[in-house]
N, C-alpha and C positions, 0 to 999 in steps of 0.2 A: 639371712633369715633370723637375725637376732631381734629385729623389730617387727615381728609378725603382727602384733596388735596395732601398731601405727598404720600399717598398710590397710588393715581391715577398717580402721576408723576413716581413712581417706576415701574408701569406696562406699561408705554408708551414705544413704540418701540424705539430702538436706531436710531439716524440719520445715514444715509449711506453717506459716503464720496464718491460721484459718480466720482469726478475727480480722486481720487486715484484708484478707481475700474477700470475705463476705461484705465488709464495709465498702470495699471497692466495687463489688457487684451492685450493691444498693445505689452507690453513687452513679455507676454506669447506667442503670435502668432509669434513675431519676433524670439524668441528662438526656437520655433518648426520649422519654416522655415529654420533657421540657422542649426539646427540639421539635417533636411532633406537634405540640400545641402551638408553638410560635411559627410553624410552617403553614398553619391553616390559612392565614391571609394570602400567602403565595398561591395556594391552590384555588382559593376563592377568586383571586384576580385572574387566574388562567381560565377558570370557568366563565367569568364575566367577559373575558375577551372573546370566547367562542359564542356566547349567547347574545350579548348586547353590543358586541363589536367595540369594547373598551380598548384603547390603544395598548399594544403589547409592551410598550416601554414601561408601563406601571408594573407589569409582571417582572421585568428584568431589574427594575429599581428595587422591588421587594426582595428578589433573590440576592442582589448585591448587598442590601442591608442585612439580610439573614446571615450571609457568610461573613460580613464585617463584624457583626455582633459576636458570632462564634469565634472569630479570630481574636477579638479583644478579650473574650472570656478565657481563651486558651493562654493568652499572654498573662492575664491575671493569675491563673493557676501556675504557670511557669515561674512567675515572680514569687509566688508564695512558696513554691517548692525550693527555689533558690535561697530564700531567706531562712527556711526551716533547716536547711542542711548546713548552715554556718555553725561552727563549733567555737565556743569561747575558749580563750587561752587559759591554761591552768593558773590559778592565783595562789599566792602564798597565804597559808593559814596564820592569821595574827591573833587567834584566840588563845590566851595563856592558859585556859582551863581545859583545852582539848588534849587528847592522848599524845604523849611524847613531848609536849611543849613546857610543861610545868616541872620538869625534873631539875633537881639541884645537885 
């Protein structure tokens, strides 16, 4: 029981980064609206299939393109996240006027 404070600190809840949470929500809603907008040709082709007997293959081609574009967008975001998580190696400070370097 000598480190009672450290145990309390480990049980305290994590702080939530609300700025990141809300920007993620905005991004999520934008992506859903974007997907809804770009799915309109799919629904139009399905309606045309039942009304004027347009071949159903056009509907399936549009669905395939819709998912292909979504997968490519996912890969771009994955690549961007991979590049953003890379950390540079520490570099030696060569500035003679910075703290600790100019001592004689």
